[in-house]
N, C-alpha and C positions, 0 to 999 in steps of 0.2 A: 570419659567413656560414657557417662550417662547422657550427656548432650548428643554424643555420636549415635547412641541407640535411638534417641528421639528423632534425629535427622533421618536415620534409616527407616524409621516408622513412617515419616512423612514421605520418603521416597516410595515405600511400598503402597501408601495410599494413592499416590499419583499413578502408579502402575495399575492399581485396581481400577481406577477411573478409566485409564486407557484400555484395559482389557474389556471393561463393560462396553465401551464404544466400539471397538473393533470386532469383538465376538458377535455382538448382535448385528453388526453390519454385514459380516461375512456369512452368518447363519440366517440372513433375512429370508431366504427362500424357504428354509425349514420352519421358521417362525410363521411366515405367511400361510404355509400349508397347514400347520397345527391350529392356528387361530382363525383360519378362513378369511384371510385378508387378501384383497386384490393387489395387482401390481401397482396401480396408481396410489392406493392408500399406503402401500409399503414405502413409497418414496417420501411421503409425509412423515412416516415413522422415523426415517433417518434425518430428514432436513429439520424437523422440529427439535430433535435432540441437539443437533449440531448448532442451530441458531442460538439457543439459550446457553449452550456450552461456551461458545465464543463470546457472547455478550457478557457472561459472568466474568470471563478472564480480564476484561478491560477495567472493571470496577471493583474487583476483589481487594486490591491493596488498601483501599480506604477502609473497608470493613474489617479486615484483620488487624489494622492498626488501631481501630476503635475498640473491638471486642477482645483483642489480644490473639496472638498466633495460636496459643495453646487451646483456648476455648473454641475459636473459630474452626480450626482444623478438625478437632474431634467431632464437633457438631456436624460439619458438612460430610465427613466420612460416614457418620452414623446415619444421616439422612439418605445418602447414596445407597447404603446397604438396606435400610428399612423399606425404601420405595421399591426395591426389586421384589419384595415378597408378594404383593398383590398383582404385579404386572401380568403374569400368565392368566389371571382370572378376570381380566377386564371384559365387560359384556359388549362394548362397542368401540368404534375407532376414536370417538371424541374423548372418552375417559382414558383410553390408552395413550393418546397424544398428550393429554394434560399431565399424566404421570411421567411420561418420557420427557416432557419439557422441564418438570421439576427435577427429575434425575439429572438431566443435562446441566441444569443450573448448579446443582450441588457438585457435580463432577468438574465443571469449569472453574470452581472456586479453589481447587487444590493445586494445580501447577504453578500459579503465581506465588503461592505460599512457599512452595519448595524452593524456588529461586531465591526468595528473600531469606529463608532459613539457611541456605548454603552460603550466602554472602554475609549474613549477620552473625551466625553462631560458630561457624568453623574458623579455626585459627589460620593465619596466613599460610603456613607451610602446607596445608592440605586443602586450601580453598579451591585450587584448580581441580582436585579430585571431586569436590562437591559439584563443580560445573560439569565434570564428566558424568556424575550421577544424574544430574538433570538431563544431560544429553541422552540418557537411556530411554527417556520417554519419547524421543523422536526416532530412535534406531532399534532398540530392543523390543519395546512394546508393540509397535505396529506389525513387526515380523512374527511375533509370537501369537497373534490373534488367530490365524488359521489353524495351527496345531491345537490350540486350546478349544476352538470351536469343534474340531473333530473329536477331541477327547470327551467333552461334555455331552455332545449330541449322540455320539455313537455308543457310549458306555453308561451314561447316566440319564439321558432323556432330554427333550427339548426345554423343559422347565428350567434346567440348570444353565441354559444360555443366559437367563436372568439371574439366577440364584448363585452363580459362581462367585459373585463379589462378597457374599456374606461371610464365609470363613476368613478370607484374606483381610476384609475390613476389620473384623474383630481383632486380628493379630496386630494390624496397623494402629488401631485405637489404643491397644494396650501398650505398645512401644512408645507412642506419642505421649500418653498419659504419664508414663514413667520418666521420659527423658527430656521433653521440651521444657524450657524455662517458662515459669508462670508469670508472664508480664501483667501489669495492672490493666484494668479496663479504663478507657477514656471516653465515657459517654458524653462528655461535654463537647466532643467534636461535632455532635449533631447540630450544635448551635451555628456552626459554620459549614454545614453540609452544602455541597454544590448541587442543589436541587435542579437548577435549570440544565446544567450539563448532563445530569443523570437522565432526566426525562426527554432530552433530545438525543442522547447517545444510544440508549437502549433500543428504542424503535428503529433507529437508523441501522444499527448493526444487525438486528433481526431481519430487516428488509433486505439488506445486501446479501447476507448469507442465504436467505431463502431464494433469492434470484440466482445465486450461483448453483444451488442444488436442484432447483426446479426449472431453470431456464431451458436446458436442452430438451427436456421432456415436453415442455409446453411450446417449443419452437420459438423461444426468445421473444422478440418484440412483435411477433404476430399474435401474441397472447395479451389481452388487456390486463390480466393480473400482473404479468412480468413487466409490462410497460409502466403501470402505476407504481409498483414496488420499486422499480429502478429510479423513476423520476423523484418520487417523494423520499425514498430512502437515501438516494444520492444527495439530494438537497439538504436533508437533515444531517447527513454525515459531514458535509462540507461546513454547515453551520456549527456542528459539534466541534470540529477541529478549530475553527475560528474562535469559538467561545473558550476552548481549553487553552489556546495560545495566550489569551488576554486575562484569564481568570487568576486571582491571587492564590487560590487553593485548588489546582487542577487535579484530575484523576491521574494523568500522566503528563510529563513535561515534554512538549514538542520541541522545546529549545535544545534538547539533546541532539536533534538532527543537525545542528550546526557543527557538532563534532564529527570530523571526517571518518574516524574509525567507527563510531556508532552508526552513522548513516550507511557506510559501506557494509557493516556487519548486518544491519537490519535487512538491507536489500539482498545480501547474499543468503541470509537465513531463509527468507521467503523463497528464493530460487532453489536453494538446496532441498528444502522440504517439498517443493513442487516436483523436483527431479526424483527424489526418493519415493514420493507417492506414485509417480508414473511408473517407476521401475519395479515397484511392488505389485502394481495392478496388471502389468503386461503379462508376466508368466502365468498368474492365476487365471486371467481372462483367456489366454490361449489354451491352457490345459482344460478349462471348463467348456469353452465354446467349440474347440476343434477336436479335442481328445475325449471330452465327456468325463473328466476327472471329478471326483467328489473332494471336499476339503481334506478328508483323511488321506487321500492320495497325493494331494499337493503339499501336504504338511512337511515332507522332508526338505523341499527346496526353501521353505520359510524357516525351518529350524536351522538350516545350514547358514543362514544369515544371522538369526537371532542368538543362538547359543555362543558362537565365537565372540559376540560383543562383550560377554562377561570378561573376556581376556583383553580384547582389543581396546575397549574403552579405558580401563585403568592404565594400559600401556601407553595409549595416546596422551592421556592426562599426565602421566609421568614425563613424557617427552616435552609437553608444553610447560611443565613445571621446572624445566632446566633452563638456566640463563643462557646457555650456549645455543639453544635451539630457537629459531625464529618460527613462530607458529604460522606465519604467512607462507613459508615453504611447505609446511605440512598441509595447509589448506590447498595449495596448488597441486601437491602430489595426490591428495585424496580426490580432488575434482578430476584430475587426469585419469585416475582409476575408474571413476564412474563414467567418464567419457569413453574410455576404452571398452568398458562393458557394454555401453549403449551401441558403440560402433560395431562390436562383434554381433550384437543382437540384430543388426540390419540384415544378416544372412539367414534370418528366420524362414523356415519352409514348413509345409504341412507334414513333413517326415519327422520333425523334432518330437522328442518325448521328454519326460522329466529330466533324464540324465544329461541332456544337451544344455540345460540351463545351469549346471553346476559350476562351470568356469565363470559364467557371468555373475553368479551369486558369490563366488569366491572373491572376485574383484570388488564387489560391493562390501564384503566383509572388511576389506582393507580401507575402502574409500569412505564409507559412511562415517565412522568415528573420526577419521582424519579430516573431515570437512566440518561436521557439526561442532565438535569441541573447540577447534581454533576460532570458529566464528563467534561462539559464545565468549571465549577468552578475549577476543578483540573488543567485544561489546561491553564486557563487565569489569575487566581488570583495571581500567582507568577510572572506575567509580569507587566511591566509599560506601560503607554500610548504610549511611543515611539515604543514599540514592537508590537503594534496592526497591522500595515500594513504587518509585516513580518509573523505574525501568522495567520491572517485572511485568506490570500490567501491559505495557506496550509490546514487549517481546512475546508474551503469551498470546495476546490478541493477534499479532502478526502470524504467530505459529498456527493458530486456529484458522485464520484467513487463508494461509498457504495451503492447508489441507482442503479447504473448500475450493480454492482456485485450482488445485491439482485435480480434484474430482470433476469440476466443470470442464477443465481443459482436456482431460482424458475422454469425457463423454463427447465433446465437440469433435476432437480429432478422430476418434474411432468411428463415429457416425458419418462424418463428412468424407473421410478417406475410404471407408467401406463402400459408401454410395458411389464414389468416383470410380474405384476399381471395379465394382460390380457393373457399372455402365460401360466401362471400357472393355471388359471381358465379354459382355453380351454383344457389344458392337463388333468386336473382333470375330465372335462366333457367327453373327449374322452375315458379315461381309464375306467370310470364308466358307459359308454353308454350301455354296454351289461347287466350289473347287474340292471340297471334302466329301461331297455326296458319293463319289465313286468308291470311297473307302468303307461305305456302309456305316452303321451305327453300332459301335462296339458295346454300348450299354445295353441296347436291345438284344444284341446277339448273346450277351452273357446271361440275360434273365428270361429269354424267350421260352425256356422250358418250364418256367414257374407257373404258367397259366395258358390254357388254350385260347383265351380271349385276346386277340391282338390289340384291341383298343385298351384293355386293361394293362397289357405289357407296355404299350406306348405311354400311358399315363405314369406308370411306375418309372419308366426310363427318364421321362421329363422331370419327375420329382428327384431322382438320383442326380440328374444333371444340375438342377438348382441347388442341391445340397453341396455338390462339389464347387459350384460357383460361389456360394456363400462362404465355404471354407477357405477358398483361395483369396477372396476379397478381405476376409478378416485377417488372414496372415499378412497380406500386403499392407493393410492398414496399421497393424501392430509394428511391422518393420518400419513404416514411415514415422511412427511415434518414437521408436528407438532413434531414428535419424534426428528428429527434432531435439531429443534429449542430448544427443552427442553435440549438436551445435550449441545448445545452451551451456553445456559444460565447458566447451572451448571458449565461449565468450566470458564466462566467469573466471577461467584461468587467466585470461588477459587482464581483466579488471583487477584481479587480486594483486598483481604486481605493479599496478599504477596508483590505486587509490589509497589503501590503508597505510598507516604508519605502524611501526613496530611497537608492541607493548611487552612488558616484562612481567614475570610472575611476582606475586606479592613478596616484598622484602628482598628482591633480587635485581632491582633496577640498577642503572648506572649510578655510581657514586658521584654526587655533584662535586665539581672542583671548588676548592676553597677560594673565597674572594681574596684578591690581592690586598695586602695591608696598605693602608693609606700612607703616602709619602710624608715623612716628618718635615715640618716647616722649619727651615733654619732660623735660629735666633740671631738677630743682628748683634754684632760685637759692640761692646761698650766703647764710647770714644775715649781716646787716651787723655784728653784734657777737656775740661768743661768749656763750652763755647763762651766767648766774650759777650758781655752784655752791652 
């Protein structure tokens, strides 16, 4: 029970780090208004945090094995909480980004520790439930960001968008200090530290993540900054992977990709997290852009996905813990639910309100845990506790990269498809202007009594027309993104039944057949009489 309390404290610390990430990202417009930050500076506020967050995930396992899980987890959680205190009072953007980078570094150190804790300390009968607890960071935390942002900003003030981590971090530290086993410190590991891999890998990951978050705003390769970061960051990352493959003490073992289950699980995990990221962003973007909703008004649709996860995650973990249940079928059912939700979303129109998303969110309630937990089970159940440090860094780095890819993909699709539909609608309006001229201008007819100046009325009518055009183009672009998500889900359903092999819960695998007993060698009979000499 004491170890279980420590593991729950570790789970709470990871959720605190996730809340800090999502709340500040969702409440960025409120933070920018309060701290007088421009739009472009606000994008660096997010990308700096995410770059150091993802970079920390790749190298954390080596450090917690050196300083012990107990000391490392408590220290990083305390740093995460203490750095939030001065953040609202930073005088300029440089000091703000430096603190955000340090906070992202401390937050990124926690998820890999959670995966190792679940694999190392939990007994086999409940190890799958530990995997379900880790899956909460991908399903429960992101969906709870919007309601928490509305709570802190509307009722406590914008400072608490930073400070909300302090009380929860104190509780998590107390639980970890009480329950986590106190492993010894192994400072002698610094004698064999992989310095070359560290100094190649960290800049490469920082460059790649920055490109993903800043590329669409800077128009990708038309920007010298993005071009240089892509070339040098990509070259360093390839060199880092080559170095890790051949190094005797790597930060993570790329040889795991030779295992078909692990390779399929990694690719599916990236795809699933990209899909979940897109499906979280579409309703909030629609309600904010088209309907003008505040986070407090969009909170119910996020809570509808977040709160049922407290039931669905343990239930899905219990199903995966049964020997008679093949987690590959659960993965296929969950992906089908997500695909159906995305397919229904292609009927999005400007008349939709918050209630129209409830059916789609209900399908996500079923689909998300039935996808994330089986993927993690396929990746981890064939490994032993000693493999935890080598697989946790890789899984968490891919998890962070998937979030960055999802954000970049959403920005690209939304901008490109919105521009396409806007051009098509304007072209259609221009081509049909002559044939429709006899019907008059219904917008001008509706507002002509608002001003005696006909030129002023015409300008207002044109502004209203452009508003309707933008609204329609955004709706069509979001419907196209739903269609892309549905196609991705269909592709992963097909791959799921081809690539991975079945894995069994700990201690519930097939009983090996006993080896057949070796046939006894017949002893030759003694001769009846001695041979003559």
